C-alpha positions as a Markdown table, in Angstrom:
| # | Residue | x | y | z |
|---|---|---|---|---|
| 1 | Met | 18.1 | -39.6 | 40.9 |
| 2 | Ala | 16.0 | -36.6 | 41.5 |
| 3 | Gly | 18.7 | -34.6 | 43.3 |
| 4 | Ala | 21.5 | -35.4 | 40.8 |
| 5 | Pro | 23.2 | -32.3 | 39.4 |
| 6 | Val | 22.6 | -31.6 | 35.6 |
| 7 | Glu | 25.7 | -32.3 | 33.5 |
| 8 | Leu | 26.9 | -29.0 | 31.8 |
| 9 | Ala | 29.7 | -30.2 | 29.5 |
| 10 | Ser | 31.3 | -27.6 | 27.3 |
| 11 | Phe | 32.6 | -30.2 | 24.9 |
| 12 | Pro | 31.4 | -33.7 | 23.9 |
| 13 | Gln | 33.0 | -36.6 | 25.7 |
| 14 | Pro | 35.7 | -38.3 | 23.6 |
| 15 | Gly | 34.3 | -40.8 | 21.2 |
| 16 | Arg | 30.8 | -39.6 | 21.7 |
| 17 | Cys | 28.3 | -37.8 | 19.4 |
| 18 | Ala | 28.9 | -34.0 | 19.0 |
| 19 | Tyr | 25.2 | -33.2 | 18.9 |
| 20 | Phe | 24.0 | -30.9 | 21.7 |
| 21 | Val | 20.6 | -32.0 | 23.0 |
| 22 | Glu | 19.0 | -28.7 | 24.0 |
| 23 | Arg | 16.2 | -30.2 | 25.9 |
| 24 | Lys | 18.6 | -32.1 | 28.2 |
| 25 | Lys | 21.3 | -29.4 | 28.2 |
| 26 | Arg | 24.1 | -31.9 | 27.3 |
| 27 | Phe | 25.7 | -33.6 | 24.4 |
| 28 | Cys | 24.4 | -36.8 | 22.9 |
| 29 | Lys | 26.1 | -39.9 | 24.5 |
| 30 | Met | 25.7 | -42.2 | 21.5 |
| 31 | Val | 28.9 | -43.5 | 19.9 |
| 32 | Pro | 29.4 | -42.4 | 16.2 |
| 33 | Ala | 30.9 | -44.5 | 13.5 |
| 34 | Gln | 34.6 | -44.3 | 13.0 |
| 35 | Gly | 35.7 | -41.1 | 11.4 |
| 36 | Arg | 32.4 | -39.4 | 12.1 |
| 37 | Arg | 31.5 | -36.6 | 14.6 |
| 38 | Phe | 27.8 | -37.5 | 14.9 |
| 39 | Cys | 25.9 | -40.7 | 15.6 |
| 40 | Gly | 23.5 | -42.2 | 13.1 |
| 41 | Glu | 20.5 | -40.3 | 14.7 |
| 42 | His | 22.2 | -37.0 | 14.3 |
| 43 | Ser | 24.3 | -37.6 | 11.1 |
| 44 | Ala | 22.2 | -35.2 | 9.2 |
| 45 | Glu | 23.7 | -32.4 | 11.3 |
| 46 | Glu | 27.1 | -33.2 | 9.9 |
| 47 | Glu | 25.9 | -32.9 | 6.4 |
| 48 | Glu | 24.2 | -29.6 | 7.1 |
| 49 | His | 27.4 | -28.1 | 8.5 |
| 50 | Lys | 29.3 | -29.0 | 5.3 |
| 51 | Arg | 26.8 | -27.4 | 3.0 |
| 52 | Lys | 27.1 | -23.8 | 2.0 |
| 53 | Arg | 24.1 | -21.4 | 1.9 |
| 54 | Ile | 24.1 | -18.5 | -0.6 |
| 55 | Pro | 21.6 | -15.7 | -1.3 |
| 56 | Cys | 19.0 | -16.5 | -3.8 |
| 57 | Pro | 19.8 | -14.7 | -7.1 |
| 58 | Leu | 16.1 | -14.0 | -7.6 |
| 59 | Asp | 15.6 | -12.5 | -4.2 |
| 60 | Pro | 18.6 | -12.0 | -1.9 |
| 61 | Lys | 16.2 | -11.6 | 1.1 |
| 62 | His | 16.4 | -15.4 | 1.5 |
| 63 | Thr | 19.1 | -18.0 | 1.2 |
| 64 | Val | 19.4 | -21.5 | -0.3 |
| 65 | Tyr | 21.8 | -24.4 | -0.2 |
| 66 | Glu | 24.3 | -24.0 | -3.0 |
| 67 | Asp | 24.0 | -27.6 | -4.1 |
| 68 | Gln | 20.2 | -27.2 | -4.4 |
| 69 | Leu | 20.2 | -23.8 | -6.2 |
| 70 | Gln | 18.9 | -25.1 | -9.6 |
| 71 | Lys | 16.1 | -27.0 | -7.9 |
| 72 | His | 15.2 | -24.0 | -5.8 |
| 73 | Leu | 15.1 | -21.6 | -8.8 |
| 74 | Lys | 12.4 | -23.7 | -10.4 |
| 75 | Lys | 10.0 | -23.2 | -7.5 |
| 76 | Cys | 11.1 | -20.0 | -5.9 |
| 77 | Asn | 8.2 | -17.6 | -5.3 |
| 78 | Ser | 10.3 | -14.7 | -6.7 |
| 79 | Arg | 10.7 | -16.4 | -10.1 |
| 80 | Glu | 9.2 | -14.6 | -13.1 |
| 81 | Lys | 5.8 | -16.0 | -13.7 |
| 82 | Pro | 3.9 | -16.0 | -17.0 |
| 83 | Lys | 2.1 | -12.7 | -17.5 |
| 84 | Pro | -1.7 | -12.8 | -17.0 |
| 85 | Val | -4.0 | -11.9 | -19.9 |
| 86 | Tyr | -4.8 | -8.5 | -18.3 |
| 87 | Phe | -1.1 | -7.5 | -18.2 |
| 88 | Ile | -0.3 | -4.8 | -20.9 |
| 89 | Lys | 3.0 | -3.0 | -20.2 |
| 90 | Asp | 2.6 | 0.6 | -19.2 |
| 91 | Ile | -1.0 | 0.8 | -20.4 |
| 92 | Asn | -1.9 | 3.2 | -17.6 |
| 93 | Ala | 1.4 | 5.1 | -17.6 |
| 94 | Gly | 0.1 | 8.0 | -19.7 |
| 95 | Leu | 1.9 | 9.7 | -22.6 |
| 96 | Lys | 5.7 | 9.7 | -22.7 |
| 97 | Asn | 5.9 | 13.4 | -22.1 |
| 98 | Glu | 3.8 | 13.1 | -19.0 |
| 99 | Thr | 6.0 | 10.6 | -17.3 |
| 100 | Glu | 8.2 | 11.3 | -14.2 |
| 101 | Leu | 11.2 | 13.5 | -14.6 |
| 102 | Ser | 14.5 | 11.7 | -14.7 |
| 103 | Glu | 16.7 | 11.7 | -11.6 |
| 104 | Glu | 19.0 | 14.3 | -13.3 |
| 105 | Gln | 16.1 | 16.6 | -14.0 |
| 106 | Gln | 14.6 | 16.5 | -10.5 |
| 107 | Val | 15.5 | 19.3 | -8.2 |
| 108 | Arg | 15.8 | 18.8 | -4.4 |
| 109 | Ile | 14.2 | 21.4 | -2.3 |
| 110 | Ser | 17.3 | 21.6 | -0.2 |
| 111 | Ala | 19.2 | 22.8 | -3.4 |
| 112 | Leu | 17.0 | 25.8 | -3.7 |
| 113 | Ser | 18.1 | 29.2 | -2.5 |
| 114 | Lys | 15.9 | 31.2 | -0.1 |
| 115 | Gln | 14.8 | 33.5 | -2.9 |
| 116 | Glu | 13.9 | 30.5 | -5.2 |
| 117 | Leu | 11.9 | 28.8 | -2.4 |
| 118 | Glu | 10.0 | 32.0 | -1.6 |
| 119 | Asn | 9.2 | 32.5 | -5.3 |
| 120 | Leu | 8.0 | 28.9 | -5.5 |
| 121 | Ile | 5.7 | 29.3 | -2.5 |
| 122 | Arg | 4.4 | 32.6 | -3.9 |
| 123 | Lys | 3.4 | 30.8 | -7.2 |
| 124 | Leu | 1.8 | 28.0 | -5.2 |
| 125 | Lys | -0.4 | 30.4 | -3.2 |
| 126 | Lys | -1.3 | 32.3 | -6.4 |
| 127 | Ala | -2.4 | 29.1 | -8.0 |
| 128 | Asn | -4.5 | 28.0 | -5.0 |
| 129 | Asn | -6.1 | 31.4 | -4.9 |
| 130 | Ala | -7.2 | 30.9 | -8.5 |
| 131 | Ile | -8.7 | 27.5 | -7.6 |
| 132 | Asn | -10.5 | 28.8 | -4.5 |
| 133 | Tyr | -11.5 | 25.3 | -3.4 |
| 134 | Val | -12.6 | 24.8 | 0.2 |
| 135 | Leu | -12.5 | 21.3 | 1.7 |
| 136 | Lys | -15.6 | 20.3 | 3.6 |
| 137 | Asp | -16.1 | 17.7 | 6.2 |
| 138 | Gln | -18.0 | 14.5 | 5.3 |
| 139 | Ile | -17.2 | 12.3 | 8.3 |
| 140 | Leu | -19.7 | 9.4 | 8.3 |
| 141 | Ser | -20.0 | 5.9 | 9.6 |
| 142 | His | -21.6 | 2.6 | 8.7 |
| 143 | His | -23.5 | 0.1 | 10.8 |
| 144 | Ala | -21.5 | -2.8 | 9.4 |
| 145 | Leu | -18.5 | -1.7 | 11.5 |
| 146 | Gln | -20.4 | -0.6 | 14.6 |
| 147 | Glu | -19.7 | -3.8 | 16.6 |
| 148 | Ala | -16.0 | -3.7 | 15.8 |
| 149 | Leu | -15.8 | 0.0 | 16.6 |
| 150 | Asn | -17.3 | -0.7 | 20.1 |
| 151 | Asp | -15.1 | -3.7 | 20.7 |
| 152 | Pro | -12.6 | -2.7 | 23.5 |
| 153 | Gln | -10.2 | -5.4 | 22.4 |
| 154 | Asn | -9.3 | -3.4 | 19.3 |
| 155 | Gly | -6.3 | -1.2 | 20.0 |
| 156 | Asp | -5.7 | 2.4 | 19.0 |
| 157 | Ala | -4.2 | 1.6 | 15.6 |
| 158 | Ala | -7.0 | -0.9 | 14.7 |
| 159 | Phe | -9.6 | 1.7 | 15.9 |
| 160 | Lys | -8.2 | 4.3 | 13.6 |
| 161 | His | -8.3 | 1.9 | 10.6 |
| 162 | Leu | -11.9 | 1.0 | 11.5 |
| 163 | Lys | -13.0 | 4.7 | 11.7 |
| 164 | Gln | -11.6 | 5.4 | 8.2 |
| 165 | Gln | -13.2 | 2.3 | 6.7 |
| 166 | Ala | -16.5 | 3.1 | 8.3 |
| 167 | Ser | -16.4 | 6.6 | 6.9 |
| 168 | Ile | -15.5 | 5.4 | 3.4 |
| 169 | Leu | -18.5 | 3.0 | 3.5 |
| 170 | Gly | -20.7 | 5.7 | 4.8 |
| 171 | Asn | -19.8 | 7.9 | 1.9 |
| 172 | Met | -20.4 | 5.1 | -0.5 |
| 173 | Lys | -23.8 | 4.6 | 0.9 |
| 174 | Arg | -24.5 | 8.3 | 0.7 |
| 175 | Leu | -23.7 | 8.2 | -3.0 |
| 176 | His | -25.9 | 5.1 | -3.5 |
| 177 | Leu | -23.0 | 2.9 | -4.5 |
| 178 | Leu | -23.9 | -0.1 | -2.3 |
| 179 | Gly | -26.3 | -1.7 | -4.7 |
| 180 | Pro | -26.5 | -5.1 | -6.5 |
| 181 | Gly | -24.9 | -6.1 | -9.8 |
| 182 | Asn | -21.6 | -4.2 | -9.3 |
| 183 | Cys | -18.0 | -5.2 | -9.4 |
| 184 | Phe | -15.8 | -3.5 | -6.7 |
| 185 | Val | -12.2 | -3.0 | -7.7 |
| 186 | Glu | -9.9 | -2.3 | -4.7 |
| 187 | Phe | -6.6 | -0.9 | -5.7 |
| 188 | Gly | -3.6 | -1.4 | -3.5 |
| 189 | Ala | -5.7 | -4.0 | -1.6 |
| 190 | Gly | -3.0 | -5.4 | 0.7 |
| 191 | Arg | -4.8 | -7.8 | 3.0 |
| 192 | Gly | -8.2 | -6.8 | 1.6 |
| 193 | Lys | -9.7 | -5.3 | 4.7 |
| 194 | Leu | -11.6 | -2.5 | 2.9 |
| 195 | Ser | -13.3 | -5.1 | 0.7 |
| 196 | His | -13.8 | -7.3 | 3.7 |
| 197 | Trp | -16.0 | -4.7 | 5.4 |
| 198 | Leu | -17.6 | -3.8 | 2.1 |
| 199 | Asp | -18.6 | -7.4 | 1.8 |
| 200 | Ile | -20.2 | -7.4 | 5.3 |
| 201 | Ala | -22.1 | -4.2 | 4.5 |
| 202 | Leu | -23.4 | -5.9 | 1.3 |
| 203 | Gln | -24.3 | -9.2 | 2.9 |
| 204 | Asp | -28.0 | -8.9 | 1.9 |
| 205 | Val | -27.2 | -7.7 | -1.6 |
| 206 | Gln | -27.0 | -10.1 | -4.5 |
| 207 | Asp | -24.7 | -10.4 | -7.5 |
| 208 | Val | -21.7 | -8.6 | -6.1 |
| 209 | His | -18.1 | -9.2 | -7.2 |
| 210 | Phe | -14.7 | -8.1 | -5.8 |
| 211 | Leu | -11.4 | -7.7 | -7.7 |
| 212 | Leu | -8.5 | -7.0 | -5.4 |
| 213 | Val | -5.4 | -5.4 | -7.1 |
| 214 | Glu | -2.0 | -5.8 | -5.4 |
| 215 | Arg | 1.3 | -6.2 | -7.1 |
| 216 | Glu | 2.9 | -8.1 | -4.2 |
| 217 | Ser | 2.0 | -11.4 | -2.7 |
| 218 | Thr | 0.3 | -10.7 | 0.6 |
| 219 | Arg | 0.2 | -12.7 | 3.8 |
| 220 | Phe | -2.8 | -12.9 | 6.2 |
| 221 | Lys | -5.3 | -12.1 | 3.5 |
| 222 | Val | -8.9 | -11.8 | 4.8 |
| 223 | Asp | -10.7 | -12.1 | 1.5 |
| 224 | Gly | -10.3 | -15.9 | 1.6 |
| 225 | Lys | -12.9 | -16.0 | 4.4 |
| 226 | His | -15.7 | -15.0 | 2.1 |
| 227 | Arg | -16.8 | -18.2 | 0.3 |
| 228 | Lys | -20.2 | -16.9 | -0.6 |
| 229 | Arg | -18.8 | -14.1 | -2.8 |
| 230 | Tyr | -16.7 | -13.8 | -5.9 |
| 231 | Phe | -13.3 | -12.6 | -4.7 |
| 232 | Glu | -10.4 | -12.6 | -7.1 |
| 233 | Arg | -6.9 | -11.2 | -6.6 |
| 234 | Leu | -5.1 | -9.6 | -9.5 |
| 235 | Gln | -1.4 | -9.7 | -8.7 |
| 236 | Val | -0.2 | -7.0 | -11.0 |
| 237 | Asp | 1.2 | -3.5 | -10.9 |
| 238 | Ile | -1.6 | -1.0 | -11.5 |
| 239 | Gln | 0.6 | 0.6 | -14.2 |
| 240 | His | 0.1 | -2.6 | -16.4 |
| 241 | Leu | -3.5 | -3.5 | -15.5 |
| 242 | Cys | -6.0 | -3.6 | -18.4 |
| 243 | Leu | -9.4 | -4.1 | -16.8 |
| 244 | Ser | -11.1 | -4.7 | -20.1 |
| 245 | Lys | -9.1 | -8.0 | -20.4 |
| 246 | Val | -10.0 | -9.4 | -16.9 |
| 247 | Pro | -11.9 | -12.6 | -17.7 |
| 248 | Leu | -14.7 | -11.8 | -15.2 |
| 249 | Leu | -15.3 | -8.4 | -16.9 |
| 250 | Val | -15.1 | -9.8 | -20.4 |
| 251 | Glu | -17.7 | -12.4 | -19.6 |
| 252 | Gln | -20.2 | -10.4 | -17.5 |
| 253 | Lys | -19.4 | -6.7 | -18.5 |
| 254 | Leu | -20.2 | -5.5 | -15.0 |
| 255 | Pro | -20.3 | -1.8 | -13.9 |
| 256 | Leu | -17.2 | -0.9 | -11.9 |
| 257 | Ile | -16.8 | 0.9 | -8.6 |
| 258 | Gly | -13.1 | 1.6 | -7.9 |
| 259 | Ile | -12.0 | 2.0 | -4.3 |
| 260 | Gly | -8.7 | 2.5 | -2.6 |
| 261 | Lys | -7.3 | 3.4 | 0.8 |
| 262 | His | -3.6 | 2.7 | 0.7 |
| 263 | Leu | -2.4 | 4.4 | -2.5 |
| 264 | Cys | 0.4 | 6.9 | -2.9 |
| 265 | Gly | -0.1 | 9.8 | -5.3 |
| 266 | Ala | 1.4 | 8.1 | -8.4 |
| 267 | Ala | -0.6 | 4.9 | -7.8 |
| 268 | Thr | -3.7 | 7.0 | -7.4 |
| 269 | Asp | -3.1 | 8.5 | -10.9 |
| 270 | Leu | -2.5 | 5.1 | -12.4 |
| 271 | Ala | -5.7 | 3.8 | -10.8 |
| 272 | Leu | -7.7 | 6.7 | -12.2 |
| 273 | Arg | -6.3 | 6.1 | -15.7 |
| 274 | Cys | -7.0 | 2.4 | -15.3 |
| 275 | Leu | -10.7 | 3.0 | -14.4 |
| 276 | Val | -11.5 | 6.0 | -16.5 |
| 277 | Asp | -9.5 | 5.8 | -19.7 |
| 278 | Thr | -8.6 | 2.2 | -20.2 |
| 279 | Tyr | -12.0 | 0.7 | -19.4 |
| 280 | Arg | -14.0 | 3.4 | -21.1 |
| 281 | Lys | -12.0 | 3.1 | -24.4 |
| 282 | Ser | -12.6 | -0.7 | -24.4 |
| 283 | Gly | -16.3 | -0.1 | -25.1 |
| 284 | Leu | -17.2 | -3.0 | -22.8 |
| 285 | Glu | -19.5 | -0.9 | -20.6 |
| 286 | Glu | -21.2 | 2.3 | -21.6 |
| 287 | Lys | -22.4 | 3.2 | -18.1 |
| 288 | Glu | -19.1 | 3.2 | -16.4 |
| 289 | Gly | -19.1 | 2.7 | -12.7 |
| 290 | Pro | -18.2 | 5.4 | -10.1 |
| 291 | Val | -14.8 | 6.0 | -8.5 |
| 292 | Ile | -14.3 | 6.5 | -4.8 |
| 293 | Lys | -10.8 | 6.8 | -3.4 |
| 294 | Arg | -8.9 | 7.9 | -0.3 |
| 295 | Leu | -5.9 | 9.8 | -1.4 |
| 296 | Lys | -2.3 | 10.0 | -0.4 |
| 297 | Thr | -0.7 | 12.5 | -2.8 |
| 298 | Asp | 3.0 | 12.9 | -2.2 |
| 299 | Cys | 4.8 | 10.8 | -4.9 |
| 300 | Ser | 5.1 | 13.0 | -8.0 |
| 301 | Gly | 8.6 | 13.9 | -9.2 |
| 302 | Lys | 7.9 | 17.7 | -9.4 |
| 303 | Ile | 8.9 | 20.1 | -6.6 |
| 304 | His | 5.4 | 21.0 | -5.5 |
| 305 | Ser | 4.6 | 17.3 | -5.2 |
| 306 | Lys | 7.6 | 16.8 | -2.9 |
| 307 | Met | 6.3 | 19.7 | -0.8 |
| 308 | Thr | 3.1 | 17.8 | -0.1 |
| 309 | Ser | 4.9 | 15.8 | 2.6 |
| 310 | Trp | 5.2 | 19.0 | 4.6 |
| 311 | Ala | 1.5 | 18.6 | 5.4 |
| 312 | Thr | 2.4 | 15.6 | 7.5 |
| 313 | Cys | 6.0 | 16.2 | 8.6 |
| 314 | Gly | 5.7 | 20.0 | 9.0 |
| 315 | Met | 4.4 | 19.8 | 12.5 |
| 316 | Arg | 7.6 | 18.3 | 13.9 |
| 317 | Glu | 9.2 | 20.7 | 16.2 |
| 318 | Arg | 12.7 | 21.9 | 15.5 |
| 319 | Gly | 15.3 | 19.5 | 16.8 |
| 320 | Thr | 13.0 | 16.5 | 17.1 |
| 321 | Glu | 13.8 | 13.2 | 15.4 |
| 322 | Thr | 12.5 | 12.6 | 11.9 |
| 323 | Ser | 11.0 | 9.2 | 12.7 |
| 324 | Arg | 7.3 | 9.1 | 11.9 |
| 325 | Ser | 4.7 | 9.0 | 14.6 |
| 326 | Gly | 2.3 | 6.2 | 15.0 |
| 327 | Ile | -0.5 | 8.3 | 13.4 |
| 328 | Gln | 1.6 | 9.0 | 10.4 |
| 329 | Asn | 2.5 | 5.4 | 9.9 |
| 330 | Glu | -1.0 | 4.2 | 10.6 |
| 331 | Gly | -2.6 | 2.7 | 7.5 |
| 332 | Gln | 0.4 | 3.4 | 5.2 |
| 333 | Arg | 2.2 | 0.0 | 5.2 |
| 334 | Asn | 1.0 | -0.6 | 1.6 |
| 335 | Glu | 1.5 | 2.9 | 0.3 |
| 336 | Gly | 5.1 | 2.5 | -0.9 |
| 337 | Glu | 4.0 | 1.4 | -4.3 |
| 338 | His | 5.6 | 3.6 | -6.9 |
| 339 | Asp | 7.3 | 5.8 | -4.3 |
| 340 | Gln | 10.5 | 7.2 | -5.9 |
| 341 | Asp | 11.6 | 10.0 | -3.7 |
| 342 | Asp | 12.9 | 10.1 | -0.1 |
| 343 | Ile | 10.6 | 13.0 | 0.5 |
| 344 | Asn | 11.1 | 13.3 | 4.2 |
| 345 | Ala | 14.7 | 14.0 | 3.7 |
| 346 | Asp | 13.7 | 17.4 | 2.4 |
| 347 | Cys | 11.2 | 18.3 | 5.0 |
| 348 | Ser | 13.5 | 17.8 | 8.0 |
| 349 | Leu | 16.5 | 19.9 | 7.0 |
| 350 | Asp | 17.8 | 22.5 | 9.3 |
| 351 | Ser | 17.9 | 25.0 | 6.4 |
| 352 | Leu | 14.1 | 24.7 | 5.9 |
| 353 | Gln | 13.4 | 24.8 | 9.6 |
| 354 | Arg | 15.3 | 28.2 | 9.7 |
| 355 | Leu | 13.3 | 29.6 | 6.8 |
| 356 | Leu | 9.8 | 28.3 | 7.7 |
| 357 | Thr | 8.1 | 27.4 | 11.0 |
| 358 | Ala | 6.5 | 24.0 | 11.4 |
| 359 | Glu | 3.1 | 25.5 | 11.0 |
| 360 | Glu | 4.1 | 27.3 | 7.8 |
| 361 | Arg | 5.5 | 24.1 | 6.3 |
| 362 | Lys | 2.3 | 22.3 | 7.3 |
| 363 | Gln | 0.1 | 24.9 | 5.5 |
| 364 | Ile | 2.3 | 24.8 | 2.4 |
| 365 | Gly | 2.0 | 21.0 | 2.3 |
| 366 | His | -1.8 | 21.2 | 2.4 |
| 367 | Leu | -1.8 | 23.8 | -0.4 |
| 368 | Cys | 0.4 | 21.5 | -2.5 |
| 369 | Lys | -1.9 | 18.5 | -1.9 |
| 370 | Leu | -5.0 | 20.6 | -2.8 |
| 371 | Leu | -3.4 | 21.8 | -6.0 |
| 372 | Ile | -2.6 | 18.2 | -7.1 |
| 373 | Asp | -6.0 | 17.0 | -6.1 |
| 374 | His | -7.6 | 19.8 | -8.1 |
| 375 | Gly | -5.8 | 18.5 | -11.1 |
| 376 | Arg | -7.4 | 15.1 | -10.6 |
| 377 | Ile | -10.8 | 16.8 | -10.3 |
| 378 | Glu | -10.3 | 18.5 | -13.6 |
| 379 | Tyr | -9.2 | 15.3 | -15.2 |
| 380 | Leu | -12.3 | 13.5 | -14.1 |
| 381 | Glu | -14.7 | 16.4 | -14.9 |
| 382 | Gln | -13.4 | 16.6 | -18.4 |
| 383 | Arg | -14.3 | 13.0 | -18.8 |
| 384 | Gly | -17.9 | 13.4 | -17.6 |
| 385 | Tyr | -17.8 | 12.9 | -13.9 |
| 386 | Glu | -19.2 | 14.8 | -10.9 |
| 387 | Thr | -16.5 | 15.0 | -8.4 |
| 388 | Ala | -15.9 | 16.1 | -4.8 |
| 389 | Leu | -13.0 | 16.4 | -2.4 |
| 390 | Gln | -13.9 | 16.1 | 1.3 |
| 391 | Arg | -12.3 | 15.3 | 4.6 |
| 392 | Tyr | -13.6 | 11.9 | 5.5 |
| 393 | Thr | -12.0 | 11.6 | 8.9 |
| 394 | Asp | -10.4 | 13.7 | 11.5 |
| 395 | Ser | -6.6 | 14.5 | 11.3 |
| 396 | Ser | -6.2 | 12.9 | 14.7 |
| 397 | Val | -7.2 | 9.6 | 13.1 |
| 398 | Ser | -5.1 | 10.0 | 9.9 |
| 399 | Leu | -3.1 | 12.9 | 8.5 |
| 400 | Glu | -4.0 | 11.6 | 5.0 |
| 401 | Asn | -7.7 | 12.4 | 5.5 |
| 402 | Val | -9.0 | 13.6 | 2.0 |
| 403 | Leu | -11.5 | 11.5 | 0.1 |
| 404 | Leu | -12.0 | 11.9 | -3.7 |
| 405 | Thr | -15.3 | 10.8 | -5.0 |
| 406 | Ala | -16.4 | 10.7 | -8.6 |
| 407 | Val | -19.6 | 9.5 | -10.2 |
| 408 | Pro | -20.8 | 9.7 | -13.8 |
| 409 | Ala | -22.6 | 13.0 | -14.4 |
| 410 | Gln | -26.3 | 12.8 | -15.0 |
| 411 | Ser | -27.1 | 13.5 | -18.6 |
| 412 | Ser | -29.4 | 16.5 | -19.1 |
């Protein structure tokens, strides 16, 4: 009857199935077999309750039935897979004496005395005075993103991503890098959004290839939408990537253009070695392609590198929480690769806030970044590149707003 009250039993009726039918808000009324709690329709539930789930030994982030562990291990996505032909362990790690300091050798900024910190800052300012490098603005856009930039359905976070991507493409166009016959290598590709917009910008250009480098398996990839182009993902850590052994580059020997937007400092250095040293030494391509990268440079093990984070956390007022703002997090979901230090732990200490104002910490952080970026410039110039460091977007869009570009120097 329509007006009959709904039965709300707390326990199943004696001799009835113990399965609770959520849709009907009551227990099943079927009669189970003798000695059973569930009817034939719901007998699987009884088996499920008896089985034990344990963390997967390959990846404790998910669980598996204990009685199916061996079967699961054979197909688990976290199992060790055969190494691809382009995997060469530590090929881009640099010399042994250039590697990161051990944990015992590293010194936390919080462990420095006031005098030691002041001496460190004095040396930093002296080094930057010797460099005398002034960042200039090169904030551009590209017509390929114009429709998306004008779409009101895009929220603030998406809009900031689009402005960065548009400026990167605009700078690439300025450097005449959007021509045919090139292979674009996106490091730290994530979902592949930068390559996605690059593909749209090159829709009328022939013979273009994309290699997307990302060490983790990524969901919601956008590169699969481009059936007319050659898109290949290289699931490998940049540290172990030998481009000269990638089958596409072995077969076609294409000029390379390296791009990146979501790289931390250490990954940036690995990518530069991968492009400049490894590929050049292979002898596959004499006219090596250009490099254009958006930098995030706060992952080195040395003290000055730790202080680079002050450029983004230094503006926090004393007493505020240390959680990152939306702007700081924006565009940095994939930048954890190779991160080794909890840098923010040093930039929010009360002792530092008493010694330095927020604005002073911010300025020091920028000086540290500039010093490290200048080292990258020298590295590239010594290897025959014309380089530039420029602000490619406003700090209100992203606090990590420095773009490093490098193209082969014109022979005289």
